[in-house]
BAFI-3210 file (N, C-alpha, C; in Angstrom, 3 decimals, decimal comma, padded with zeros to 6 digits):
// residues 269
n [1|2|3|4|5|6|7|8|9|10|11|12|13|14|15|16|17|18|19|20|21|22|23|24|25|26|27|28|29|30|31|32|33|34|35|36|37|38|39|40|41|42|43|44|45|46|47|48|49|50|51|52|53|54|55|56|57|58|59|60|61|62|63|64|65|66|67|68|69|70|71|72|73|74|75|76|77|78|79|80|81|82|83|84|85|86|87|88|89|90|91|92|93|94|95|96|97|98|99|100|101|102|103|104|105|106|107|108|109|110|111|112|113|114|115|116|117|118|119|120|121|122|123|124|125|126|127|128|129|130|131|132|133|134|135|136|137|138|139|140|141|142|143|144|145|146|147|148|149|150|151|152|153|154|155|156|157|158|159|160|161|162|163|164|165|166|167|168|169|170|171|172|173|174|175|176|177|178|179|180|181|182|183|184|185|186|187|188|189|190|191|192|193|194|195|196|197|198|199|200|201|202|203|204|205|206|207|208|209|210|211|212|213|214|215|216|217|218|219|220|221|222|223|224|225|226|227|228|229|230|231|232|233|234|235|236|237|238|239|240|241|242|243|244|245|246|247|248|249|250|251|252|253|254|255|256|257|258|259|260|261|262|263|264|265|266|267|268|269]
n.u [056,714|053,327|051,996|049,505|047,674|046,673|046,783|044,716|046,217|048,093|046,364|045,379|047,759|048,203|046,021|045,321|046,279|045,131|042,437|039,429|037,473|034,333|033,133|030,867|028,762|026,229|025,500|023,000|021,173|020,714|021,195|024,229|024,788|022,765|023,442|025,851|024,875|023,618|025,661|029,103|032,723|034,254|034,504|034,647|034,061|031,465|031,726|030,299|029,894|028,555|028,216|030,558|032,751|032,391|031,305|028,149|026,326|026,503|025,765|027,924|030,124|030,019|028,992|030,151|031,878|035,040|035,068|034,581|037,481|037,160|034,742|035,361|037,388|035,925|034,195|036,007|037,103|034,816|034,511|036,527|039,004|042,158|044,904|047,203|046,332|046,140|044,430|042,401|040,500|037,453|035,114|032,397|032,974|035,389|036,924|036,465|034,877|035,668|038,195|038,112|038,133|040,629|042,346|041,891|042,758|045,444|046,368|046,519|048,639|048,237|048,213|046,912|045,087|043,746|041,805|042,712|040,591|038,501|035,315|034,556|036,806|037,176|037,731|036,413|033,650|031,009|029,685|026,949|027,240|027,557|030,244|031,244|033,033|035,687|035,958|038,361|041,376|041,568|043,247|042,189|043,174|044,099|043,180|045,782|047,190|048,894|048,136|045,850|043,833|042,459|039,702|040,791|043,489|043,159|042,347|044,423|046,235|048,728|049,094|048,710|045,551|043,227|040,259|038,152|035,737|033,412|033,699|031,467|030,231|032,348|032,620|030,240|027,982|026,025|024,578|023,876|023,538|024,620|024,485|025,294|026,430|029,593|033,126|035,978|037,732|040,659|041,161|041,925|040,670|040,538|039,113|038,306|037,322|038,453|040,915|040,990|040,567|038,030|037,488|037,714|040,232|043,301|044,940|048,067|051,079|052,748|050,958|049,207|050,941|051,308|048,711|048,462|050,605|049,692|047,897|049,406|050,386|053,092|054,766|056,342|055,094|052,941|049,967|046,487|043,501|040,102|036,530|033,113|032,234|034,456|035,014|035,442|037,631|039,707|040,455|041,946|044,138|045,167|045,797|047,742|049,775|050,251|051,322|053,771|054,112|054,028|052,187|050,069|047,234|044,073|041,105|038,630|035,977|035,322|033,500|030,915|031,038|032,286|030,447|028,434|029,339|029,994|031,881|033,409|032,290|033,730|033,002|032,845|035,636]
n.v [075,776|076,566|079,811|081,256|082,744|083,015|084,292|084,973|084,561|082,707|080,601|079,985|079,103|076,783|075,209|072,513|071,172|071,626|071,550|073,170|074,876|075,888|077,911|079,280|081,013|082,377|084,675|085,754|083,836|083,081|080,613|079,122|076,945|077,030|079,380|078,528|076,567|078,157|079,319|078,918|078,693|076,950|073,477|073,606|072,298|072,112|073,092|072,651|074,834|074,437|071,653|070,330|071,798|072,387|071,369|070,407|073,180|074,547|075,944|075,535|075,063|076,847|078,449|077,417|074,997|073,227|070,718|067,185|065,231|062,885|063,356|065,642|064,605|062,726|064,407|065,836|063,721|062,902|065,089|064,823|065,550|064,755|063,374|064,355|066,466|069,768|072,567|075,231|077,712|079,628|082,371|084,708|086,930|088,227|086,215|085,645|083,607|081,270|081,114|079,543|076,824|076,781|077,365|075,181|072,985|073,744|073,764|071,085|070,396|070,209|071,302|074,388|077,284|080,627|082,025|084,991|087,703|086,078|084,907|087,279|088,086|086,409|085,811|084,526|082,605|081,713|078,548|076,203|073,580|070,678|069,148|065,686|064,378|061,969|059,744|060,460|059,652|060,767|061,142|060,939|063,227|064,330|067,622|069,940|070,722|072,874|074,814|075,863|077,676|077,647|078,831|079,653|080,160|082,228|084,353|084,782|086,838|086,666|086,859|088,413|089,240|089,068|090,372|089,581|090,613|093,124|096,664|097,705|095,510|094,634|096,816|096,571|097,860|096,662|093,390|090,805|087,994|086,560|085,912|088,098|091,496|093,050|092,469|090,270|091,088|093,012|092,248|093,189|095,060|093,973|094,170|091,638|091,927|094,218|093,511|093,300|094,997|097,032|095,496|092,954|091,871|091,109|093,536|095,212|093,582|095,151|097,035|095,361|094,475|096,869|097,252|095,086|095,624|097,948|097,054|095,699|093,302|092,514|090,490|089,883|088,759|086,037|085,429|085,229|084,501|085,429|085,512|085,883|083,184|081,634|081,362|083,585|084,522|083,007|084,259|086,493|085,103|083,910|086,209|087,243|085,311|085,502|088,022|087,564|087,298|085,148|082,242|082,211|081,482|079,824|080,602|078,567|078,533|081,194|084,381|083,390|081,265|082,369|084,356|082,969|082,383|083,361|085,258|088,544|091,056|093,300|096,647|099,083|100,881]
n.w [086,611|086,617|086,253|088,385|086,952|083,655|080,293|077,356|075,050|075,948|076,484|073,879|072,731|074,110|073,746|073,157|075,318|077,756|080,158|080,039|082,395|083,376|085,837|086,790|089,088|091,187|093,725|093,987|093,396|090,753|088,177|087,642|086,064|084,159|082,858|081,743|079,985|078,124|076,756|076,383|076,649|073,947|074,392|077,144|080,400|082,868|086,231|089,278|091,906|094,410|094,736|093,885|094,774|097,391|100,656|102,210|103,569|106,915|110,171|111,886|110,247|108,133|104,995|102,667|103,178|102,891|100,349|100,893|100,419|098,858|097,541|096,083|094,432|092,963|091,544|089,986|088,468|087,029|085,423|083,677|084,550|085,515|087,500|086,248|084,766|083,323|084,291|083,248|084,506|084,469|084,885|084,826|086,265|086,780|087,788|090,461|091,451|090,056|091,054|093,306|092,453|091,144|093,277|095,020|093,456|093,040|095,667|096,152|094,650|091,943|088,495|087,733|086,675|086,534|083,892|082,607|082,682|081,965|080,834|079,556|078,240|076,144|072,708|070,695|069,254|071,393|072,542|072,600|072,791|074,658|076,122|076,403|078,649|079,047|081,771|084,200|086,062|089,200|092,010|095,330|097,878|101,143|102,309|102,399|105,444|105,918|104,149|105,059|107,471|110,704|112,784|115,258|114,659|112,877|114,420|116,168|116,113|115,002|112,300|109,044|108,363|105,879|104,554|102,009|101,126|099,858|100,669|102,043|103,264|104,839|106,619|107,909|107,109|105,667|105,465|103,652|103,764|105,978|109,609|111,247|110,941|109,989|110,715|111,270|114,162|113,813|111,225|107,837|105,149|101,849|099,089|096,868|094,300|093,391|092,565|089,903|086,732|085,087|082,873|083,738|083,837|085,524|087,586|086,820|087,939|089,585|090,583|091,986|093,997|095,358|096,357|098,136|099,883|101,074|102,934|104,669|103,719|102,609|101,991|104,130|106,289|107,228|105,420|105,975|104,398|104,126|103,489|102,708|102,633|102,109|099,424|097,479|098,824|097,919|095,599|096,397|097,420|095,128|093,663|095,373|095,140|092,384|092,330|093,377|096,118|097,824|099,120|101,058|103,282|103,540|105,270|105,615|106,728|107,091|107,226|107,372|109,081|111,379|112,149|113,344|115,822|119,271|119,342|119,223|116,874|114,618|113,690|111,116|109,539]
ca.u [055,510|052,347|051,518|048,076|046,856|047,156|045,975|044,097|047,279|048,624|045,348|045,387|048,998|048,179|044,621|045,159|046,938|044,474|040,999|038,749|036,404|033,418|032,749|029,965|027,863|025,714|024,964|021,588|020,310|020,715|021,839|025,455|024,711|021,910|024,256|026,775|024,137|023,256|026,847|030,356|033,886|034,258|035,207|034,649|033,159|030,914|032,017|029,315|030,483|027,876|028,327|031,903|033,797|031,999|030,455|026,893|026,442|026,017|026,228|029,204|031,219|029,894|028,157|030,872|033,031|035,791|034,439|035,295|038,428|036,617|033,712|036,064|038,066|034,912|033,713|037,059|037,160|033,658|034,706|037,668|040,207|042,940|046,042|048,208|045,685|046,286|043,086|042,237|039,125|036,957|033,722|032,084|033,055|036,784|037,594|036,292|034,275|036,542|039,393|037,975|038,625|042,068|043,062|041,801|043,658|046,826|046,713|046,813|049,803|047,853|048,418|045,651|045,219|042,600|041,893|042,631|039,459|037,414|034,400|034,504|038,022|037,240|037,613|035,769|032,229|030,614|028,963|025,996|027,531|028,031|031,184|031,072|034,420|036,001|036,310|039,804|041,815|041,962|043,461|041,831|044,224|043,620|043,535|047,030|046,981|049,704|047,502|044,581|043,839|041,181|039,247|041,721|044,681|042,783|042,170|045,480|047,039|050,061|049,082|047,968|044,263|042,594|038,842|038,002|034,414|033,405|033,895|030,224|030,045|033,425|032,304|028,999|026,879|025,006|024,940|022,749|023,386|025,090|023,686|025,698|027,298|030,906|034,268|036,809|038,596|042,054|041,251|042,069|039,814|041,118|038,058|038,919|036,875|039,322|042,157|040,865|040,049|036,638|037,365|037,875|041,624|044,057|045,792|049,489|051,672|053,241|049,794|048,749|051,871|050,991|047,461|048,731|051,475|048,905|047,187|050,374|050,779|054,217|055,606|057,141|054,299|052,012|048,633|045,289|042,457|038,727|035,507|031,841|032,120|035,668|035,114|036,160|038,917|040,719|040,917|043,048|045,292|045,738|046,416|048,941|050,801|050,533|052,150|055,067|054,169|053,833|050,958|048,982|046,394|042,631|040,212|037,467|034,679|035,157|032,522|029,702|031,252|032,594|029,269|027,573|029,936|029,751|033,059|033,026|032,360|034,170|032,190|033,558|036,849]
ca.v [075,923|077,417|080,976|081,052|083,544|082,946|085,116|084,301|084,114|081,455|079,559|079,586|078,376|075,484|074,791|071,064|070,586|072,025|071,356|074,405|074,673|077,014|077,839|080,389|080,855|083,710|084,800|086,159|082,682|082,664|079,330|079,125|075,878|077,508|080,335|077,693|075,917|079,163|079,707|078,779|078,520|075,618|072,416|073,777|071,520|072,918|072,634|073,260|075,252|073,921|070,200|069,837|072,590|072,687|070,430|071,056|074,293|074,381|077,045|075,212|075,033|077,918|078,220|076,634|074,284|072,469|069,434|065,967|064,915|061,861|064,004|066,513|063,759|062,132|065,461|066,094|062,563|062,931|066,200|064,523|066,138|063,725|063,792|065,066|067,481|071,198|073,140|076,689|077,965|080,980|082,708|085,999|087,899|088,531|085,061|085,552|082,309|080,237|081,043|078,449|075,601|076,917|077,270|073,806|072,147|074,136|073,336|069,654|070,202|070,061|072,483|075,086|078,739|081,413|082,714|086,427|088,304|085,106|084,844|088,565|088,277|085,446|086,504|083,674|082,351|080,776|077,392|075,540|072,145|070,181|068,034|064,477|063,998|060,619|059,716|060,475|059,194|061,855|060,477|061,780|063,562|065,242|069,029|070,158|071,552|074,092|075,809|076,244|078,262|077,508|080,064|080,067|080,745|083,464|085,430|084,774|088,055|086,405|086,846|089,451|088,647|089,869|090,138|089,814|091,145|094,552|097,533|097,890|094,337|094,658|097,817|096,215|098,703|095,746|091,976|090,185|086,536|085,958|086,324|089,362|092,339|093,379|091,663|089,726|092,143|092,964|091,979|094,349|094,882|094,007|093,614|090,870|092,410|095,318|092,972|093,334|096,218|096,948|094,452|091,651|091,422|091,478|094,718|094,890|093,015|096,227|097,619|094,374|094,508|098,084|097,009|094,198|096,310|098,960|096,414|094,973|092,032|092,850|089,313|089,682|088,033|085,084|085,959|084,394|085,150|084,975|086,319|085,483|081,741|080,923|081,223|084,708|084,659|082,350|085,213|087,246|084,217|083,778|087,500|087,324|084,475|086,099|089,208|087,137|087,558|083,917|081,489|082,524|080,383|080,058|080,279|078,111|078,885|082,626|085,104|082,585|080,463|083,249|085,116|082,093|082,216|084,487|086,126|089,919|091,507|094,684|097,464|100,255|100,641]
ca.w [087,431|085,951|086,986|088,673|086,030|082,275|079,405|076,217|074,147|076,513|076,287|072,474|072,456|074,808|073,687|073,171|076,492|079,004|080,306|080,401|083,373|083,585|087,251|087,090|090,246|091,524|095,075|093,944|093,131|089,359|087,951|086,866|085,067|083,077|082,103|080,976|078,899|077,121|076,007|077,123|075,803|073,332|075,100|078,603|081,244|083,958|087,590|090,171|093,177|095,596|094,894|093,615|095,419|098,775|101,390|102,597|104,511|108,290|111,015|112,506|109,279|107,164|103,816|101,657|103,731|101,893|100,045|101,264|099,345|097,955|096,722|095,139|093,453|092,080|090,655|089,008|087,576|086,135|084,486|082,817|085,137|086,169|088,317|085,449|083,931|083,552|084,231|083,185|084,940|084,229|085,165|084,199|087,357|087,089|088,373|091,916|091,761|089,499|091,891|094,278|091,821|090,914|094,554|095,532|092,662|093,312|097,024|096,077|093,808|090,546|087,674|087,484|086,563|086,101|082,618|082,863|081,986|081,934|079,692|078,866|077,449|075,053|071,437|069,708|069,415|072,444|072,037|073,504|072,742|075,955|075,919|077,215|078,943|079,523|083,189|084,431|087,380|090,095|093,290|096,492|098,832|102,197|102,127|103,128|106,634|105,874|103,280|105,690|108,819|111,400|113,420|116,314|114,032|112,205|115,410|117,192|116,030|114,478|110,845|108,347|108,015|104,832|104,274|100,572|100,792|099,528|101,833|102,798|104,121|105,823|107,641|108,593|106,633|105,172|105,523|102,967|103,871|107,228|110,770|111,854|110,115|110,529|110,295|112,336|114,697|113,371|109,785|106,950|103,984|100,513|098,241|095,782|092,988|092,989|092,003|088,451|086,128|084,646|081,857|084,376|083,817|086,715|087,575|086,678|089,152|090,448|091,259|092,967|095,126|096,111|097,080|099,273|100,837|101,783|104,055|105,482|103,115|101,738|101,881|105,341|107,281|106,627|105,154|106,027|103,624|104,307|102,813|103,291|102,824|101,723|097,967|096,865|099,517|097,086|094,587|097,004|097,532|093,790|093,349|096,203|094,515|091,074|092,579|093,883|097,563|098,577|098,905|101,976|103,767|103,455|106,390|104,838|107,318|106,830|108,047|107,542|110,289|112,504|112,570|114,143|117,140|120,175|119,326|118,865|115,478|114,493|112,791|110,606|108,777]
c.u [054,569|051,975|050,022|047,136|047,474|046,230|045,479|045,142|047,870|047,642|045,332|046,619|049,004|046,800|044,440|045,689|046,246|043,002|040,409|037,599|035,624|032,874|031,869|029,008|027,456|025,090|023,479|020,646|020,198|021,515|023,087|025,410|023,845|022,665|025,248|026,070|023,793|024,461|028,101|031,508|033,899|035,105|035,154|033,647|032,641|031,254|031,101|029,942|029,879|028,076|029,743|032,974|033,475|031,207|029,155|027,101|025,931|026,488|027,615|030,374|031,168|029,113|028,835|032,094|033,802|035,094|035,254|036,242|037,914|035,565|034,365|036,727|037,071|034,389|034,751|037,140|036,036|033,782|035,883|038,969|040,942|044,120|047,044|047,618|046,126|044,928|043,186|040,768|038,743|035,544|033,427|032,159|034,496|037,532|037,329|035,619|035,187|037,821|039,319|038,502|040,133|042,835|043,036|042,754|045,122|047,279|047,079|048,003|049,489|048,052|047,077|045,899|043,878|042,863|041,681|041,519|038,269|036,591|034,418|035,700|038,055|036,928|036,974|034,276|031,997|029,815|027,959|026,228|028,155|028,988|030,860|032,470|034,539|036,398|037,815|040,111|042,316|042,044|043,086|043,038|043,637|044,000|044,762|046,851|047,730|049,118|046,210|044,815|042,475|040,841|040,261|042,966|044,364|042,693|043,343|046,404|048,407|050,165|048,474|046,682|043,537|041,161|038,579|036,655|034,493|033,373|032,637|029,967|031,127|033,098|031,078|027,833|025,698|025,504|023,791|022,525|023,768|024,420|024,012|026,520|028,654|031,995|035,035|037,725|040,059|042,231|041,353|041,327|040,595|040,097|038,630|038,510|037,698|040,701|042,162|040,330|038,608|036,426|037,567|039,289|042,354|044,839|047,235|050,081|052,147|052,094|049,230|049,647|051,623|049,726|047,705|049,596|050,693|048,129|048,120|050,837|051,879|055,182|056,413|056,400|053,317|050,612|047,588|044,181|041,094|037,790|034,179|031,797|033,334|035,828|035,936|037,472|040,037|041,272|042,054|044,301|045,964|046,428|047,722|050,083|051,223|051,451|053,516|055,249|053,876|052,446|049,802|048,175|044,934|041,956|038,883|036,121|034,304|034,056|031,256|029,829|031,409|031,337|028,260|028,150|029,563|030,970|032,652|033,144|032,770|033,313|033,014|034,839|037,982]
c.v [076,939|078,597|080,789|081,881|083,434|083,769|084,311|083,801|082,797|080,321|079,070|078,738|076,981|074,828|073,280|070,391|070,897|071,622|072,675|074,083|075,960|076,893|079,037|080,024|082,250|083,713|085,129|085,026|082,277|081,370|079,486|078,073|076,308|078,520|079,587|077,072|076,902|079,626|079,651|078,635|077,107|074,624|072,504|072,848|072,432|072,275|073,385|073,571|074,507|072,423|069,675|070,522|072,951|071,525|071,140|072,121|073,894|075,578|076,792|075,329|076,162|077,505|077,395|075,970|073,566|071,143|068,277|065,602|063,868|062,462|064,888|065,690|063,155|063,158|065,789|064,945|062,591|064,032|065,972|065,102|065,059|064,279|064,638|066,181|068,890|071,841|074,658|076,973|079,411|081,126|084,007|087,130|088,182|087,405|084,844|084,255|081,182|080,073|079,896|077,138|075,655|076,743|075,844|072,886|072,463|073,685|071,855|069,356|069,978|071,385|073,138|076,585|079,347|081,972|084,197|087,052|087,381|085,133|086,131|088,790|087,390|086,118|085,662|083,547|081,389|079,637|076,896|074,030|071,697|069,014|066,858|063,955|062,528|060,701|059,615|059,954|060,393|061,251|061,386|062,000|064,455|066,676|069,336|071,157|072,875|075,163|076,369|076,897|078,030|078,829|080,562|080,727|082,093|084,632|085,547|085,981|087,868|086,436|088,150|088,803|089,580|089,410|090,549|090,404|092,631|095,389|097,682|096,711|094,277|095,614|097,436|097,096|097,840|094,320|091,159|088,710|085,927|086,585|087,699|090,178|092,543|092,462|091,158|090,831|091,943|092,690|093,286|094,065|095,007|093,371|092,919|091,376|093,593|094,837|093,057|094,684|096,004|095,862|093,054|091,119|091,919|092,774|094,305|094,447|094,103|096,863|096,652|094,398|095,745|097,886|096,146|094,886|097,313|098,373|095,493|093,651|092,287|091,684|089,010|088,913|087,123|085,685|084,872|085,161|084,552|085,901|085,981|084,004|080,960|080,708|082,363|085,011|084,033|083,296|086,062|086,382|084,022|085,073|087,674|086,541|085,046|087,317|088,860|087,327|086,322|083,329|081,892|081,289|080,798|079,700|079,861|078,539|080,333|083,255|084,276|081,604|081,377|083,931|084,282|081,853|083,402|085,411|087,533|090,182|092,971|095,389|098,676|099,879|100,069]
c.w [086,764|086,838|087,248|087,813|084,640|081,386|078,210|075,228|074,632|076,279|074,839|072,152|073,064|074,739|073,772|074,418|077,815|078,976|080,782|081,352|083,571|085,004|087,608|088,231|090,681|092,915|095,069|093,550|091,678|089,195|087,089|085,766|083,886|082,217|081,209|079,771|077,783|076,300|076,851|076,141|075,226|074,118|076,605|079,274|082,348|085,293|088,541|091,528|094,360|095,813|094,719|094,447|096,863|099,348|101,751|103,671|105,895|109,102|111,595|111,538|108,254|105,931|102,733|102,289|102,624|101,620|100,615|100,116|098,359|097,020|095,668|094,042|092,469|091,084|089,585|088,003|086,558|085,083|083,550|083,299|085,929|086,931|087,544|084,591|084,313|083,304|084,147|083,454|084,679|084,760|084,426|085,211|087,759|087,759|089,850|092,344|091,289|090,312|092,888|093,687|091,638|092,211|095,102|094,774|092,982|094,695|097,069|095,171|092,348|089,808|087,348|087,459|086,210|084,718|082,871|082,018|081,827|080,664|078,879|077,954|076,213|073,719|070,332|069,963|070,577|071,815|073,069|073,513|074,062|075,723|076,843|077,530|079,336|080,989|083,351|085,834|088,175|091,498|094,451|097,403|099,908|101,859|102,972|104,272|106,559|104,968|103,876|107,039|109,436|112,090|114,449|115,727|113,393|113,181|116,375|117,132|115,431|112,968|110,307|107,846|107,053|104,608|102,829|100,174|100,447|100,801|102,678|103,726|105,201|106,963|108,465|108,203|106,188|105,345|104,938|103,258|105,215|108,448|111,339|110,868|110,776|110,004|111,505|112,856|114,276|111,893|109,011|105,652|102,678|099,566|097,011|094,411|092,499|092,560|090,481|087,998|085,677|083,602|082,427|084,391|085,067|086,512|087,313|088,014|090,109|091,231|092,289|094,206|095,995|096,950|098,316|100,324|101,673|102,956|104,837|104,919|102,092|101,567|103,126|106,425|106,567|106,543|105,329|105,326|103,960|103,564|103,482|103,599|102,356|100,236|097,380|097,590|098,708|096,026|095,140|097,121|096,177|093,373|094,120|095,566|093,163|091,216|093,165|095,375|098,401|098,395|099,812|102,339|103,709|104,776|105,758|105,410|107,099|107,692|108,293|108,696|111,497|113,038|113,338|115,542|118,024|120,268|118,840|117,372|115,477|113,432|112,351|109,900|109,632]
res [m|l|d|p|v|v|d|l|d|w|l|h|a|h|a|g|d|v|i|l|a|d|v|r|w|y|l|d|g|r|s|g|h|e|a|y|r|k|g|h|l|p|g|a|v|f|i|d|l|d|t|a|l|a|a|p|a|s|p|a|e|g|r|h|p|l|p|d|p|e|v|f|a|a|a|m|s|a|a|g|i|g|d|a|s|t|v|v|a|y|d|d|a|g|g|v|i|a|a|r|l|v|w|l|l|s|a|l|g|r|e|a|a|l|l|d|g|g|l|l|a|y|d|g|e|l|t|t|e|i|p|v|p|s|t|a|v|f|t|p|r|p|w|p|r|e|r|l|a|d|l|a|e|t|v|d|g|g|h|v|v|l|d|a|r|d|a|a|r|f|r|g|d|t|e|p|v|d|p|r|p|g|h|i|p|g|a|r|n|l|p|c|r|d|n|v|s|a|d|g|r|f|l|p|v|a|r|l|r|e|r|f|a|a|v|g|a|d|g|s|a|e|v|i|s|y|c|g|s|g|v|t|a|c|h|n|l|i|a|l|e|h|a|g|l|g|e|g|r|l|y|p|g|s|w|s|q|y|s|h|t|d|r|p|a|a|i|g|d]
***
């Protein structure tokens, strides 16, 4: 079974056996596709978060609902990713965006991993050459219910609920995109960007385990992960698995769904 995080040495050793996926995306409106066109890892295909990894946004479902299985399968097929493919995904932000693709593929039982350090770790020349992949067979499958949590399950008090946003958004000091500031009552803050060092590489496993244990995720209780829209929450789930603490579940609607309800919002730490 492939670890959800692989390093550059592993990538070089398996270069002919994997499909590289560039999953850059920016909350500030910059174009991930344009960044890809200006330079990417040789052979990498671009996967668009908004069209391939999410359904259209709505107040009822959030900003990045899970994509329809048929839409996701079609996007993977067009990118040359098939049922038996092994995918290594990267971005330029420590993997917090690319984690969405890795988690979706892994949830369906496909082989996928994050490239530790992502674009910043690459030791070769970037290219502007756009590959033309052959269409692959990717069979649509429903999203597995056991890997997901809905709003009711997230607030029922029976799980360790982790909020992957930065501390200022968790506390409600600021809220740049969603209707209300704050967090889901009872949630604990574990900013996903702190799973990695300044160079974008994951912290040592022992340190990751300490981080999770400090917020009650020591492997003894089921974890539900959320963030602003269900994207960066996947990074905490991958870090959890990489640390040997189980798989956890994703609340896809995350704060972008919850903040449109009349349920209470918690403020502060």
